[in-house]
C-alpha positions in Angstrom: -34.5 -99.6 -74.9 -37.4 -100.5 -72.6 -37.6 -99.7 -68.9 -36.8 -103.3 -67.8 -33.6 -103.2 -69.8 -32.7 -99.8 -68.5 -33.4 -100.9 -64.9 -31.3 -104.0 -65.2 -28.4 -102.1 -66.8 -28.5 -99.5 -64.0 -28.6 -102.3 -61.4 -25.6 -104.1 -62.9 -23.7 -100.7 -63.2 -24.3 -99.9 -59.6 -23.0 -103.3 -58.5 -19.8 -103.1 -60.5 -18.6 -99.6 -59.7 -18.2 -97.0 -57.0 -20.9 -94.9 -58.5 -24.5 -94.6 -57.4 -27.6 -93.2 -59.0 -29.7 -90.4 -57.6 -33.3 -89.7 -58.6 -34.7 -86.2 -58.0 -38.5 -85.5 -58.1 -39.1 -81.9 -57.4 -42.8 -82.0 -58.1 -44.5 -79.1 -59.8 -42.2 -76.0 -59.9 -43.5 -72.6 -60.9 -41.8 -71.5 -64.0 -42.7 -69.3 -66.9 -43.4 -72.4 -69.0 -45.7 -73.9 -66.4 -47.6 -70.7 -65.8 -48.0 -70.1 -69.5 -49.9 -73.4 -69.7 -52.5 -72.3 -67.2 -55.3 -71.9 -69.7 -57.9 -74.3 -68.3 -59.8 -74.4 -65.1 -58.2 -77.7 -64.2 -54.7 -76.5 -64.9 -55.2 -73.4 -62.8 -56.5 -75.5 -59.9 -53.5 -77.9 -59.9 -50.9 -75.2 -60.4 -52.3 -73.2 -57.4 -52.6 -76.3 -55.3 -49.5 -78.3 -56.0 -46.8 -75.9 -57.5 -44.0 -74.3 -55.4 -41.4 -71.7 -56.3 -38.0 -73.1 -57.4 -36.4 -71.5 -54.3 -38.7 -73.6 -51.9 -37.9 -76.8 -53.8 -34.2 -76.1 -53.8 -34.2 -75.4 -50.0 -35.2 -79.1 -49.6 -33.4 -80.8 -52.4 -29.9 -79.1 -52.3 -29.0 -80.1 -48.7 -30.2 -83.6 -49.4 -28.1 -83.8 -52.6 -25.0 -82.4 -50.8 -25.4 -85.0 -48.0 -25.0 -88.0 -50.5 -21.2 -88.1 -50.4 -21.2 -87.6 -46.6 -23.4 -90.6 -45.8 -21.1 -93.0 -47.7 -24.0 -95.1 -48.9 -23.7 -96.8 -52.3 -27.4 -97.5 -52.6 -29.4 -95.6 -55.2 -30.8 -92.4 -53.6 -34.3 -91.1 -54.2 -35.5 -87.6 -53.2 -39.1 -86.6 -53.6 -40.2 -83.0 -52.7 -43.9 -83.5 -53.4 -45.0 -86.8 -52.0 -48.3 -88.4 -52.6 -49.5 -87.7 -49.1 -48.5 -84.1 -49.4 -50.2 -83.7 -52.7 -53.4 -85.4 -51.4 -53.5 -83.2 -48.3 -53.0 -80.0 -50.3 -55.8 -81.0 -52.6 -58.1 -81.9 -49.6 -57.2 -78.5 -48.0 -58.1 -76.7 -51.1 -61.4 -78.5 -51.6 -62.4 -78.4 -47.9 -61.1 -75.0 -46.9 -60.3 -73.1 -50.0 -56.5 -73.1 -49.2 -54.1 -72.0 -52.0 -56.9 -70.5 -54.2 -55.5 -67.9 -56.7 -52.0 -68.5 -55.4 -50.2 -68.2 -58.7 -52.9 -67.8 -61.3 -56.4 -66.4 -60.9 -59.0 -69.1 -61.1 -62.4 -68.6 -62.8 
């Protein structure tokens, strides 16, 4: 099944039922699996700059998820913790000011 077919099926489903879809994008979350992959200079850089602990991401996502039934909207819902603007500003802050250096893993 390609993405166009999936998107069309999802759209038809949403129109013909009382259900809606929700898309969650937590960004980069610090987990043992993520940190175990911090073996290159580039990986360490991006983990330190972009990753957040699960608790921080959950503080944002959980209240938003819980508000879905309350708002009564039947439109598909999209939640993004790490937006493009936020990611770019964190990368800029790191390059310009050294922010978030060695935050989770020691960089070479």
